[in-house]
VMD Tcl script that draws the C-alpha trace (Angstrom):
set ca {
  {-4.15 5.81 13.24}
  {-4.43 2.07 12.71}
  {-4.57 0.74 9.15}
  {-6.04 -2.67 8.36}
  {-6.42 -4.28 4.94}
  {-9.53 -6.34 4.19}
  {-8.37 -8.69 1.45}
  {-11.75 -10.24 0.63}
  {-13.66 -6.95 0.44}
  {-10.89 -4.95 -1.32}
  {-10.75 -2.31 1.44}
  {-8.31 -0.30 3.46}
  {-9.85 0.33 6.89}
  {-8.60 3.27 8.96}
  {-9.28 3.29 12.69}
  {-8.60 5.80 15.43}
  {-6.38 4.59 18.25}
  {-9.51 3.84 20.31}
  {-10.85 1.57 17.54}
  {-13.38 4.04 16.12}
  {-13.86 3.67 12.37}
  {-12.51 6.68 10.47}
  {-12.83 5.41 6.91}
  {-13.32 2.43 4.64}
  {-11.51 2.98 1.33}
  {-11.93 1.14 -1.98}
  {-10.44 1.84 -5.41}
  {-10.19 -0.09 -8.71}
  {-6.39 -0.06 -8.27}
  {-6.67 -1.67 -4.84}
  {-7.85 -5.21 -5.48}
  {-7.08 -7.67 -2.68}
  {-5.03 -5.23 -0.58}
  {-2.27 -6.97 1.26}
  {0.55 -4.90 2.74}
  {0.36 -1.41 4.22}
  {3.21 0.87 5.30}
  {3.28 4.32 6.87}
  {6.44 6.22 5.99}
  {8.30 8.42 8.48}
  {6.74 11.39 6.67}
  {3.25 9.98 7.31}
  {2.51 8.76 3.77}
  {0.29 5.67 3.68}
  {1.26 3.08 1.04}
  {-0.88 0.04 0.23}
  {-0.25 -2.97 -2.03}
  {-3.02 -4.13 -4.35}
  {-2.20 -7.83 -4.73}
  {-4.52 -8.66 -7.64}
  {-4.41 -5.17 -9.18}
  {-0.58 -5.33 -9.22}
  {-0.21 -1.86 -7.75}
  {1.14 0.20 -4.89}
  {-0.94 3.27 -4.16}
  {-0.60 6.19 -1.77}
  {-3.63 7.33 0.20}
  {-4.13 10.31 2.47}
  {-3.47 10.04 6.21}
  {-7.14 9.39 7.01}
  {-7.43 6.71 4.32}
  {-10.21 8.57 2.53}
  {-8.74 9.21 -0.94}
  {-6.03 8.03 -3.28}
  {-3.22 10.52 -3.79}
  {-1.16 8.59 -6.35}
  {-0.40 5.28 -7.98}
  {3.28 4.78 -7.17}
  {3.90 1.47 -8.95}
  {1.95 -0.79 -11.27}
  {2.28 -3.86 -13.45}
  {4.15 -1.79 -16.05}
  {6.86 -1.30 -13.39}
  {7.23 -5.06 -13.01}
  {4.82 -5.64 -10.13}
  {3.20 -9.04 -9.95}
  {1.16 -9.77 -6.82}
  {2.79 -7.27 -4.43}
  {2.32 -8.24 -0.81}
  {4.56 -5.91 1.18}
  {5.98 -2.42 0.83}
  {8.53 -0.47 2.83}
  {10.30 2.85 2.38}
  {13.87 3.22 3.60}
  {14.42 6.95 4.02}
  {18.11 6.48 4.83}
  {18.87 5.36 1.28}
  {15.78 6.80 -0.47}
  {14.47 3.43 -1.66}
  {11.12 1.71 -1.80}
  {11.13 -2.07 -1.47}
  {8.17 -4.17 -2.61}
  {7.86 -7.88 -1.85}
  {6.18 -10.00 -4.52}
  {4.15 -13.12 -3.84}
  {4.41 -16.41 -5.75}
  {7.84 -15.73 -7.25}
  {9.88 -15.01 -4.11}
  {11.27 -11.73 -5.48}
  {11.55 -8.17 -4.29}
  {11.73 -4.96 -6.30}
  {13.92 -2.15 -5.02}
  {13.46 1.28 -6.59}
  {15.23 4.55 -5.97}
  {12.98 7.39 -4.81}
  {13.29 10.69 -6.60}
}
mol new
graphics top color blue
foreach p $ca { graphics top sphere $p radius 0.5 }
foreach p [lrange $ca 0 end-1] q [lrange $ca 1 end] { graphics top cylinder $p $q radius 0.2 }
display resetview
């Protein structure tokens, strides 16, 4: 799968390896999507820059499975997300304030 964020249209686009459209996903918690990361376990994580959120969607990008982080967790304009399975941490890069948030996974 290939995952592409469409910032202006608030969408996560999922494509097959041959470029065929699989899905076009929108959600109120995914405003101005910016960064996308696929974990070693196949979980798809997406940053909502304006919605101040990191959500998890299914492998085909069709539905939201969970909201992992939000503004109440200290997110402000998240732009990148990465999971480090070796130390069980999620790292989120924030725009405009040059900070990162590192959280332990449970």
